[in-house]
VOLUM-66193 format. One line per 8 residues: number of its first residue (from 0); their letters; for each residue x, y, z of N, C-alpha, C, CB. Coordinates in Angstrom, 1 decimal, decimal comma. Glycine has a CB too. Example, Ala and Ser with C-alpha at 12.3 -4.5 7.8 and 13.67 -1.06 7.14 Angstrom:
# residues 2
0) AS) 13,2 -5,7 7,8 12,3 -4,5 7,8 13,2 -3,3 7,8 11,3 -4,5 9,0; 12,8 -2,2 7,1 13,7 -1,1 7,1 12,9 0,0 7,9 14,1 -0,6 5,7 .
This chain:
# residues 113
0) MARRGQPQ) -11,2 -4,0 -3,7 -11,6 -5,4 -3,5 -12,0 -6,0 -4,8 -12,7 -5,5 -2,5; -12,6 -5,2 -5,7 -13,0 -5,8 -7,0 -11,8 -6,2 -7,8 -13,8 -4,7 -7,8; -10,7 -5,6 -7,6 -9,5 -5,9 -8,3 -8,6 -7,0 -7,7 -8,6 -4,7 -8,5; -8,5 -7,0 -6,4 -7,6 -8,0 -5,7 -8,3 -8,9 -4,7 -6,5 -7,2 -5,0; -9,6 -8,8 -4,6 -10,3 -9,6 -3,6 -10,3 -8,9 -2,2 -9,6 -11,0 -3,5; -11,1 -9,5 -1,3 -11,2 -9,0 0,0 -10,1 -9,4 0,9 -12,6 -9,4 0,6; -9,6 -8,5 1,7 -8,5 -8,9 2,6 -9,1 -9,7 3,8 -7,8 -7,6 3,2; -8,3 -10,6 4,3 -8,7 -11,3 5,5 -8,4 -10,5 6,8 -7,9 -12,6 5,6 .
8) TLRLDNGP) -7,4 -9,6 6,7 -6,9 -8,8 7,9 -6,5 -7,5 7,4 -5,8 -9,6 8,6; -6,7 -6,5 8,3 -6,2 -5,1 8,1 -5,3 -4,8 9,3 -7,3 -4,1 7,8; -4,1 -4,3 9,1 -3,3 -3,9 10,2 -3,4 -2,3 10,3 -1,7 -4,3 9,9; -3,6 -1,9 11,5 -3,9 -0,5 11,7 -3,1 0,1 12,9 -5,4 -0,2 12,0; -2,9 1,4 12,9 -2,3 2,0 14,1 -3,5 2,3 15,0 -1,5 3,3 13,7; -3,2 2,8 16,1 -4,2 3,1 17,1 -4,6 4,5 17,1 -3,7 2,7 18,5; -4,4 5,2 16,0 -4,8 6,6 15,9 -6,3 6,9 15,9 -4,1 7,2 14,7; -6,7 8,1 16,2 -8,1 8,4 16,3 -8,8 8,3 15,0 -8,3 9,7 16,9 .
16) EFLAESFI) -8,1 8,3 13,9 -8,7 8,2 12,6 -9,3 6,8 12,3 -7,7 8,6 11,5; -8,9 5,8 13,1 -9,4 4,5 12,9 -10,4 4,1 14,0 -8,2 3,5 12,9; -11,1 5,0 14,6 -12,1 4,8 15,6 -13,5 4,9 15,0 -11,9 5,7 16,8; -13,6 5,2 13,7 -14,9 5,4 13,1 -15,7 4,1 13,2 -14,7 5,8 11,6; -16,9 4,2 13,7 -17,8 3,1 13,9 -18,2 2,5 12,5 -19,0 3,5 14,7; -18,4 3,3 11,6 -18,8 2,8 10,2 -17,7 2,0 9,6 -19,2 4,0 9,3; -16,5 2,3 9,8 -15,4 1,5 9,3 -15,3 0,1 10,0 -14,0 2,2 9,5; -15,4 0,2 11,3 -15,4 -1,1 12,1 -16,6 -1,9 11,7 -15,5 -0,8 13,6 .
24) TWCVERAI) -17,8 -1,4 11,6 -19,0 -2,1 11,2 -18,8 -2,7 9,8 -20,2 -1,2 11,2; -18,2 -2,0 8,9 -18,0 -2,5 7,6 -17,1 -3,7 7,6 -17,3 -1,4 6,7; -16,0 -3,6 8,4 -15,1 -4,8 8,5 -15,8 -6,0 9,2 -13,9 -4,4 9,4; -16,6 -5,8 10,2 -17,3 -6,8 10,9 -18,2 -7,5 10,0 -18,0 -6,3 12,2; -19,0 -6,8 9,2 -19,9 -7,3 8,2 -19,3 -8,2 7,2 -20,7 -6,2 7,5; -18,0 -8,0 6,9 -17,3 -8,7 5,9 -16,3 -9,7 6,5 -16,5 -7,7 5,0; -16,3 -9,9 7,8 -15,4 -10,8 8,5 -14,0 -10,5 8,3 -15,7 -12,2 8,1; -13,6 -9,2 8,2 -12,3 -8,7 8,1 -11,7 -8,4 9,5 -12,2 -7,4 7,2 .
32) ELRYIQPG) -10,7 -9,1 9,8 -10,0 -9,0 11,1 -9,2 -7,7 11,2 -9,1 -10,2 11,5; -9,4 -6,9 12,3 -8,6 -5,7 12,5 -7,5 -6,0 13,5 -9,5 -4,5 13,0; -6,2 -5,8 13,1 -5,1 -6,0 13,9 -4,4 -4,7 14,2 -4,1 -7,1 13,3; -4,5 -4,3 15,4 -3,9 -3,0 15,8 -2,4 -3,2 16,2 -4,7 -2,3 16,9; -1,6 -2,3 15,8 -0,2 -2,3 16,2 -0,1 -1,7 17,6 0,8 -1,5 15,3; 1,0 -2,0 18,3 1,1 -1,5 19,7 1,4 0,0 19,6 2,3 -2,2 20,4; 0,8 0,8 20,5 1,1 2,2 20,5 2,6 2,5 20,5 0,4 2,9 21,7; 3,1 3,4 19,7 4,5 3,8 19,7 5,4 2,8 19,0 5,0 3,9 21,1 .
40) KPDQNAFI) 4,8 1,9 18,2 5,6 0,8 17,5 5,3 0,9 16,0 5,3 -0,6 18,0; 5,6 2,0 15,3 5,3 2,1 13,9 6,0 1,0 13,0 5,6 3,5 13,3; 7,1 0,5 13,6 7,8 -0,6 12,8 7,0 -1,8 12,6 9,1 -0,9 13,5; 5,9 -2,0 13,4 5,0 -3,1 13,3 4,1 -3,0 12,0 4,1 -3,3 14,5; 4,1 -1,8 11,4 3,4 -1,6 10,2 4,3 -0,8 9,3 2,0 -0,7 10,5; 5,5 -1,3 9,1 6,6 -0,6 8,3 6,2 -0,3 6,9 7,8 -1,5 8,4; 5,5 -1,2 6,2 5,1 -0,9 4,8 4,4 0,4 4,7 4,3 -2,1 4,3; 3,3 0,6 5,4 2,6 1,8 5,3 3,3 3,0 5,8 1,2 1,7 6,0 .
48) ERNNRTDR) 4,2 2,8 6,8 5,0 3,9 7,3 5,9 4,4 6,2 5,7 3,6 8,6; 6,5 3,5 5,5 7,4 3,8 4,4 6,7 4,5 3,3 8,1 2,5 3,9; 5,5 4,0 3,0 4,6 4,6 1,9 4,3 6,0 2,3 3,4 3,7 1,7; 3,9 6,2 3,6 3,5 7,6 4,0 4,7 8,5 3,9 3,0 7,5 5,5; 5,9 8,0 4,3 7,1 8,9 4,2 7,3 9,3 2,7 8,3 8,2 4,7; 7,2 8,3 1,8 7,4 8,6 0,4 6,4 9,6 -0,1 7,3 7,3 -0,4; 5,1 9,4 0,2 4,1 10,4 -0,2 4,4 11,8 0,4 2,7 9,9 0,3; 4,8 11,8 1,6 5,0 13,1 2,3 6,2 13,8 1,6 5,3 12,9 3,8 .
56) TEVLNAFV) 7,3 13,1 1,4 8,5 13,8 0,9 8,5 14,0 -0,6 9,7 13,0 1,2; 7,9 13,1 -1,4 7,9 13,2 -2,8 6,7 13,8 -3,4 8,1 11,9 -3,4; 5,6 14,0 -2,7 4,4 14,7 -3,2 4,0 15,8 -2,3 3,3 13,6 -3,3; 3,6 15,6 -1,1 3,0 16,6 -0,3 4,0 17,8 0,0 2,5 16,1 1,0; 5,2 17,4 0,3 6,2 18,5 0,6 6,9 19,0 -0,6 7,3 17,9 1,6; 6,7 18,4 -1,8 7,5 18,8 -3,0 6,7 19,7 -3,9 7,8 17,5 -3,7; 5,4 19,9 -3,7 4,6 20,7 -4,6 3,7 21,6 -3,9 3,8 19,8 -5,5; 3,4 22,7 -4,6 2,3 23,6 -4,1 1,2 23,3 -5,1 2,8 25,2 -4,2 .
64) FESLEQVR) 0,1 22,8 -4,5 -1,0 22,3 -5,3 -2,0 23,4 -5,6 -1,7 21,1 -4,7; -2,6 23,3 -6,8 -3,6 24,3 -7,2 -5,0 23,7 -7,1 -3,4 24,8 -8,6; -5,1 22,4 -7,0 -6,4 21,7 -6,9 -6,2 20,3 -6,4 -7,1 21,7 -8,3; -7,3 19,7 -5,9 -7,4 18,4 -5,5 -7,1 17,4 -6,7 -8,7 18,0 -4,9; -7,6 17,8 -7,9 -7,3 17,0 -9,1 -5,8 16,9 -9,3 -8,0 17,6 -10,3; -5,1 18,0 -9,1 -3,6 18,0 -9,3 -3,0 17,1 -8,4 -3,1 19,4 -9,2; -3,4 17,0 -7,1 -2,9 16,1 -6,1 -3,1 14,7 -6,6 -3,5 16,3 -4,7; -4,3 14,4 -7,1 -4,6 13,0 -7,6 -3,7 12,7 -8,8 -6,0 12,9 -8,0 .
72) EITAELLQ) -3,5 13,6 -9,7 -2,7 13,3 -10,9 -1,2 13,0 -10,5 -2,7 14,5 -11,9; -0,7 13,9 -9,6 0,7 13,7 -9,2 0,9 12,4 -8,4 1,2 14,9 -8,4; -0,1 12,1 -7,6 0,0 10,9 -6,8 -0,1 9,7 -7,7 -1,1 10,8 -5,8; -0,9 9,7 -8,7 -1,0 8,6 -9,7 0,3 8,4 -10,4 -2,2 8,8 -10,7; 0,9 9,5 -10,8 2,2 9,4 -11,5 3,3 8,8 -10,6 2,7 10,8 -12,0; 3,3 9,2 -9,3 4,3 8,6 -8,4 4,0 7,1 -8,2 4,2 9,4 -7,1; 2,8 6,8 -8,0 2,4 5,3 -7,8 2,8 4,5 -9,1 0,9 5,2 -7,6; 2,6 5,0 -10,2 3,0 4,3 -11,5 4,5 4,2 -11,5 2,5 5,1 -12,7 .
80) SYNEERSH) 5,2 5,2 -11,2 6,7 5,2 -11,3 7,2 4,2 -10,2 7,3 6,6 -11,1; 6,6 4,3 -9,0 7,1 3,4 -7,9 6,9 2,0 -8,2 6,3 3,8 -6,6; 5,8 1,6 -8,8 5,4 0,2 -9,1 6,0 -0,3 -10,4 4,0 0,1 -9,1; 6,2 0,5 -11,4 6,6 0,0 -12,7 8,0 0,5 -13,2 5,6 0,5 -13,7; 8,6 1,5 -12,6 9,9 2,0 -13,1 11,0 1,9 -12,1 9,7 3,4 -13,6; 10,7 2,3 -10,9 11,7 2,4 -9,8 12,2 1,1 -9,3 11,2 3,2 -8,7; 13,6 0,9 -9,3 14,1 -0,3 -8,8 14,0 -0,3 -7,2 15,6 -0,5 -9,2; 13,9 -1,5 -6,7 13,7 -1,7 -5,2 14,8 -2,7 -4,8 12,3 -2,2 -4,8 .
88) DALAGVPP) 15,7 -2,3 -3,9 16,7 -3,2 -3,4 16,1 -4,4 -2,8 17,6 -2,4 -2,4; 15,0 -4,3 -2,1 14,5 -5,5 -1,5 13,8 -6,5 -2,5 13,4 -5,1 -0,5; 13,7 -6,1 -3,7 13,1 -6,9 -4,7 14,1 -7,2 -5,8 11,9 -6,2 -5,4; 15,3 -7,5 -5,4 16,4 -7,8 -6,4 16,7 -6,8 -7,4 16,1 -9,2 -7,1; 16,4 -5,5 -7,0 16,8 -4,4 -7,9 15,8 -4,1 -9,0 18,1 -4,6 -8,5; 14,6 -4,7 -9,0 13,6 -4,5 -10,0 12,3 -3,8 -9,4 13,2 -5,8 -10,7; 11,5 -3,2 -10,2 10,3 -2,6 -9,7 9,3 -3,7 -9,3 9,6 -1,7 -10,8; 8,3 -3,4 -8,4 7,4 -4,3 -7,9 6,6 -5,0 -9,1 6,4 -3,7 -7,0 .
96) ATYRANLV) 6,2 -4,3 -10,1 5,4 -5,0 -11,2 6,3 -6,0 -11,9 5,0 -3,9 -12,2; 7,5 -5,8 -12,1 8,4 -6,7 -12,7 8,6 -7,9 -11,8 9,8 -6,1 -13,1; 8,8 -7,6 -10,5 9,1 -8,7 -9,6 7,8 -9,6 -9,5 9,3 -8,1 -8,2; 6,7 -9,0 -9,5 5,4 -9,8 -9,4 5,3 -10,7 -10,7 4,2 -8,9 -9,2; 5,5 -10,1 -11,8 5,4 -10,8 -13,1 6,4 -12,0 -13,1 5,7 -9,9 -14,3; 7,6 -11,8 -12,6 8,6 -12,8 -12,5 8,1 -14,0 -11,6 9,9 -12,3 -12,0; 7,5 -13,6 -10,5 6,9 -14,6 -9,6 5,8 -15,4 -10,3 6,4 -14,0 -8,3; 5,0 -14,7 -11,0 3,9 -15,4 -11,6 4,4 -16,4 -12,7 2,9 -14,4 -12,3 .
104) CASHRRLH) 5,4 -15,9 -13,5 6,0 -16,8 -14,5 6,7 -18,0 -13,8 7,0 -16,0 -15,3; 7,4 -17,8 -12,8 8,1 -18,9 -12,1 7,1 -19,9 -11,5 9,0 -18,4 -11,0; 6,0 -19,4 -11,0 5,0 -20,2 -10,4 4,3 -21,0 -11,5 3,9 -19,4 -9,7; 4,0 -20,4 -12,6 3,4 -21,1 -13,8 4,3 -22,2 -14,3 3,1 -20,0 -14,9; 5,7 -21,9 -14,4 6,6 -22,9 -14,8 6,6 -24,1 -13,9 8,0 -22,3 -15,0; 6,6 -23,8 -12,6 6,6 -24,9 -11,6 5,4 -25,8 -11,7 6,7 -24,4 -10,2; 4,2 -25,2 -12,0 3,0 -25,9 -12,1 2,8 -26,7 -13,4 1,8 -25,0 -11,9; 3,3 -26,1 -14,5 3,1 -26,7 -15,8 4,4 -27,2 -16,5 2,5 -25,6 -16,7 .
112) G) 5,5 -27,2 -15,7 6,7 -27,8 -16,2 7,3 -27,1 -17,3 6,5 -29,2 -16,6 .
């Protein structure tokens, strides 16, 4: 939240991991709306489902880890590659960081001529 601001809404599945009272209280205190997907409808939260699949296939199933620190390092490398190096068909064939920078530049040009 310090980096991107507070979300207005969080989309969640209905799994037991999201029944924690402290999490719900934290969201209520910050006026963050919780939107639950319908049971059996993971496509309603496709972004995180895609992210989970990538993490599972490219990190968790791909390595034998020696420490939690190693998991964190490999995950950070994957995230950096995913956001800054890997092309994405849905983003005109560029990485998310490049796509976002292009949007910011285009927005700036529209505002400032």
